[in-house]
Backbone as JSON, one array per atom type, in Angstrom:
{
  "sequence": "XXXXXXXXXXXXXXXXXXXXXXXXXXXXXXXXXXXXXXXXXXXXXX",
  "N": [[25.29, -14.36, 7.9], [22.4, -13.84, 8.13], [22.16, -11.37, 6.85], [22.87, -11.85, 4.17], [20.85, -13.59, 3.44], [18.53, -12.05, 3.7], [18.62, -9.85, 1.89], [18.22, -10.72, -1.01], [15.66, -11.77, -0.83], [13.96, -9.63, -0.04], [13.81, -8.1, -2.33], [12.24, -9.56, -4.19], [10.0, -10.41, -2.62], [8.85, -8.12, -1.57], [6.49, -6.62, -2.32], [4.52, -8.66, -2.13], [4.81, -9.4, 0.58], [4.05, -7.04, 1.89], [1.33, -6.88, 1.09], [0.43, -9.26, 2.38], [0.89, -8.65, 5.1], [-0.85, -6.51, 5.44], [-3.29, -7.84, 4.84], [-3.4, -9.77, 6.95], [-3.41, -8.02, 9.14], [-5.88, -6.68, 8.77], [-7.64, -8.87, 9.03], [-7.14, -9.6, 11.69], [-7.91, -7.23, 12.99], [-10.7, -7.2, 12.36], [-11.51, -9.55, 13.68], [-10.96, -8.74, 16.32], [-12.7, -6.61, 16.6], [-15.18, -7.85, 16.28], [-15.11, -9.59, 18.49], [-15.01, -7.76, 20.58], [-17.52, -6.45, 20.32], [-19.19, -8.64, 20.76], [-18.6, -9.28, 23.48], [-19.4, -6.86, 24.61], [-22.17, -6.81, 24.05], [-22.92, -9.04, 25.64], [-22.47, -8.01, 28.21], [-24.29, -5.9, 28.18], [-26.74, -7.13, 27.9], [-26.95, -8.38, 30.41]],
  "CA": [[24.27, -15.29, 7.39], [21.09, -13.3, 8.04], [22.15, -10.25, 5.88], [22.9, -12.41, 2.85], [19.5, -14.23, 3.13], [17.44, -11.11, 3.72], [18.61, -8.94, 0.73], [17.57, -11.18, -2.24], [14.22, -12.03, -0.59], [13.21, -8.41, 0.03], [13.57, -7.55, -3.72], [11.14, -10.25, -4.78], [8.84, -10.58, -1.72], [8.48, -6.86, -0.94], [5.07, -6.29, -2.55], [3.66, -9.73, -1.58], [4.85, -9.37, 2.05], [3.19, -5.9, 2.3], [-0.08, -7.3, 0.92], [0.17, -10.21, 3.34], [0.78, -8.08, 6.42], [-2.13, -5.77, 5.44], [-4.38, -8.81, 4.89], [-3.37, -10.33, 8.32], [-3.81, -6.95, 10.02], [-7.31, -6.48, 8.59], [-8.32, -9.99, 9.62], [-7.02, -9.47, 13.15], [-8.8, -6.1, 13.38], [-12.12, -7.63, 12.29], [-11.76, -10.46, 14.73], [-10.91, -8.01, 17.54], [-13.97, -5.82, 16.68], [-16.33, -8.83, 16.5], [-15.04, -10.12, 19.87], [-15.43, -6.64, 21.45], [-18.94, -6.29, 20.16], [-19.83, -9.85, 21.41], [-18.45, -9.05, 24.91], [-20.2, -5.69, 25.02], [-23.56, -7.26, 24.03], [-23.13, -9.89, 26.78], [-22.56, -7.16, 29.4], [-25.52, -5.09, 28.05], [-27.89, -8.04, 28.16], [-27.02, -8.63, 31.86]],
  "C": [[22.9, -14.62, 7.16], [21.06, -12.19, 6.95], [22.06, -10.84, 4.5], [21.52, -13.0, 2.44], [18.46, -13.19, 2.97], [17.46, -10.3, 2.37], [17.94, -9.51, -0.54], [16.09, -11.42, -2.05], [13.42, -10.78, -0.62], [12.91, -7.78, -1.42], [12.34, -8.23, -4.35], [9.8, -10.25, -3.97], [8.4, -9.29, -1.08], [7.02, -6.53, -1.08], [4.16, -7.37, -1.94], [3.64, -9.7, -0.08], [3.99, -8.18, 2.61], [1.76, -6.22, 2.23], [-0.45, -8.29, 2.03], [0.01, -9.64, 4.71], [-0.48, -7.28, 6.51], [-3.33, -6.69, 5.58], [-4.47, -9.37, 6.33], [-3.85, -9.25, 9.31], [-5.29, -6.68, 9.94], [-8.13, -7.61, 9.24], [-8.32, -9.93, 11.12], [-7.87, -8.36, 13.69], [-10.27, -6.49, 13.33], [-12.44, -8.58, 13.42], [-11.83, -9.71, 16.09], [-12.26, -7.24, 17.68], [-15.14, -6.72, 16.97], [-16.33, -9.27, 17.97], [-15.46, -9.04, 20.88], [-16.89, -6.49, 21.46], [-19.7, -7.44, 20.9], [-19.75, -9.67, 22.89], [-19.34, -7.95, 25.36], [-21.68, -6.11, 25.03], [-23.86, -8.16, 25.25], [-23.31, -9.07, 28.05], [-23.82, -6.36, 29.36], [-26.71, -5.93, 28.39], [-28.04, -8.33, 29.65], [-27.43, -7.34, 32.47]]
}
């Protein structure tokens, strides 16, 4: 079941999936950096 469903999708959604994963990764990285800077500033102010 899974093999038959995966093959046709990878041909069409290969480029879009790569762009989506990169987009999600960049958003997560930005959120992590912002949160780390926020926590760091809280500790520095104390």
